[in-house]
C-alpha positions in Angstrom: -24.7 -3.4 -4.4 -22.8 -0.7 -2.6 -23.2 2.9 -3.8 -19.8 3.5 -5.5 -20.2 0.3 -7.5 -23.8 1.1 -8.6 -22.7 4.7 -9.3 -19.9 3.4 -11.6 -22.3 1.1 -13.5 -25.0 3.6 -13.9 -22.5 6.3 -14.8 -20.9 4.2 -17.5 -24.2 3.2 -19.0 -25.7 6.7 -19.0 -22.4 8.1 -20.3 -22.7 5.7 -23.3 -26.2 7.1 -24.0 -24.8 10.6 -23.4 -22.3 9.9 -26.2 -25.0 8.6 -28.5 -26.4 12.2 -28.5 -23.4 13.1 -30.7 -25.1 11.3 -33.5 -27.5 14.2 -33.7 -24.6 16.4 -34.8 -23.7 15.4 -38.4 -20.2 16.7 -38.1 -19.5 14.5 -35.1 -20.7 11.2 -36.6 -17.3 10.1 -38.0 -15.9 10.4 -34.5 -18.7 8.5 -32.7 -16.6 5.7 -31.4 -14.2 7.9 -29.6 -17.0 10.1 -28.3 -18.8 7.0 -26.9 -15.6 5.8 -25.1 -14.9 9.3 -23.7 -18.5 9.8 -22.6 -18.6 6.4 -20.9 -15.4 7.3 -19.0 -16.8 10.7 -18.1 -20.0 9.0 -16.8 -17.9 6.4 -14.9 -16.0 9.2 -13.1 -19.2 11.1 -12.2 -20.7 7.8 -10.9 -17.7 7.1 -8.8 -17.7 10.5 -7.3 -21.5 10.3 -6.7 -21.2 6.9 -5.1 -18.5 7.9 -2.6 -20.4 11.1 -1.8 -23.7 9.2 -1.4 -22.0 6.9 1.0 -21.3 9.9 3.3 -24.4 12.0 2.8 -27.9 10.6 2.8 -29.6 13.4 0.9 -31.0 13.0 -2.6 -31.0 16.7 -3.2 -27.3 17.1 -2.3 -26.1 14.2 -4.4 -28.1 15.3 -7.4 -26.6 18.8 -7.1 -23.1 17.5 -6.7 -23.3 15.0 -9.6 -24.9 17.5 -11.9 -22.2 20.0 -11.2 -19.4 17.4 -11.7 -21.1 16.3 -14.9 -21.3 19.9 -16.1 -17.7 20.6 -15.2 -16.4 17.5 -17.0 -18.6 18.2 -20.0 -17.3 21.8 -20.0 -13.7 20.6 -20.1 -14.6 18.4 -23.1 -16.6 21.2 -24.8 -13.6 23.6 -24.5 -11.6 21.4 -26.8 -12.2 22.4 -30.4 -13.4 19.8 -32.9 -11.6 18.9 -36.1 -13.3 21.8 -37.8 -12.3 24.2 -35.0 -15.9 24.6 -33.7 -16.9 24.3 -30.1 -20.1 22.4 -29.3 -20.9 23.8 -25.8 -24.6 23.3 -25.7 -24.5 19.9 -27.5 -22.0 18.5 -25.0 -22.8 20.3 -21.7 -26.6 19.9 -21.6 -26.6 16.1 -21.8 -23.6 15.9 -19.4 -25.5 18.0 -16.8 -28.7 16.1 -17.1 -27.2 12.6 -17.0 -24.9 13.7 -14.2 -27.9 14.5 -12.1 -29.7 11.3 -13.1 -26.6 9.3 -12.2 -26.6 10.9 -8.7 -30.3 10.3 -8.2 -30.2 6.7 -9.2 -27.0 6.0 -7.2 -28.6 7.4 -4.1 -31.9 5.5 -4.7 -30.6 2.1 -5.8 -27.3 1.9 -3.8 -27.1 0.1 -0.5 -25.3 1.7 2.4 
């Protein structure tokens, strides 16, 4: 598969698992369905960006850095929105977004074909 397509697939799957980490926060459990959809879309976007960048640059280090930063920025945007209770969950949202962004970039570069 080409790199953008594998990036989208990996990003969506890892984004779903990123959303599942919301289950660890009891206040977020009633909103799990929306969180899963949003996290999958966020992962899909990170995978798409990583795939197109991986097509141009053949460096694992650069793609991991880019996709980690993109995942962190997108997670930061989501974390800046207050929850129903008015609380912000920066660490609970941004840490998994950063890690799974980097993992998406790594797997996209390794598994994707030029």
